[in-house]
C-alpha positions in Angstrom: 0.0 0.0 0.0 1.3 3.5 -0.9 0.0 6.6 0.7 0.6 10.1 -0.8 -0.2 13.3 1.0 -0.6 16.4 -1.1 1.7 19.3 -0.2 1.1 21.7 1.2 -1.5 20.2 3.5 -3.2 21.2 6.7 -1.9 18.2 8.7 -1.6 18.3 12.5 -0.1 16.1 15.2 -2.5 13.3 16.0 -4.3 13.3 12.6 -4.9 9.8 11.3 -7.1 8.0 8.8 -8.5 4.5 9.0 -7.8 2.6 5.8 -9.6 -0.7 5.6 -7.5 -3.1 3.4 -8.7 -6.6 2.6 -6.2 -9.4 2.1 -8.8 -11.7 0.7 -9.7 -9.3 -2.2 -6.4 -7.4 -2.3 -8.5 -4.3 -2.2 -8.4 -1.0 -0.2 -11.9 0.2 0.8 -11.6 3.9 0.2 -14.4 6.2 -0.9 -14.5 7.3 -4.5 -13.1 5.8 -7.7 -9.7 4.1 -7.3 -8.2 6.3 -9.9 -9.7 9.4 -8.3 -10.0 8.7 -4.5 -12.2 11.1 -2.6 -10.7 13.5 -0.1 -11.6 12.5 3.5 -11.1 14.5 6.6 -8.8 13.0 9.3 -10.3 10.7 11.9 -7.6 12.1 14.2 -7.8 14.1 17.4 -10.5 16.8 17.5 -8.8 20.0 18.5 -10.8 22.5 20.7 -9.8 26.0 21.5 -11.1 28.4 24.2 -10.0 31.8 25.2 -8.3 32.0 28.6 -8.1 35.7 29.0 -8.4 39.1 27.3 -5.1 40.9 27.3 -3.7 44.4 26.5 0.0 45.0 25.9 1.3 47.8 28.0 3.8 50.5 26.9 6.7 48.3 28.0 5.4 45.4 25.9 4.2 43.3 28.8 0.8 41.7 29.0 -2.0 43.3 31.2 -5.0 41.0 32.0 -8.2 42.9 31.1 -10.5 39.9 31.8 -9.8 36.4 33.0 -12.2 33.9 31.3 -11.1 30.9 33.4 -13.7 29.4 35.8 -12.0 29.2 39.2 -13.3 27.4 42.3 -11.9 27.2 45.8 -10.4 23.9 47.1 -9.4 23.0 50.6 -6.6 25.1 52.0 -6.2 28.9 52.4 -5.5 30.8 49.2 -5.5 27.8 46.9 -7.6 27.7 43.7 -8.0 25.2 40.9 -9.7 25.3 37.5 -13.2 24.1 37.4 -14.1 21.5 34.7 -17.3 23.1 33.6 
């Protein structure tokens, strides 16, 4: 089996494709005509993004937190906090 990725592509760490290959028939079960296989999105890791904070850059080039979007909840012990999972 040979696999060719078009370049440039939008490939990320964790992307993968399930390619069913049958020994009995010697065939690869891939969507589309064998001479023109259909493009299929990766089955890989779904990437999610969420803002953590809104920042301004001060005159010295340092970050200034305008708004913290994290959900914080107290845990046992004075002054200790952890992120809430939802």
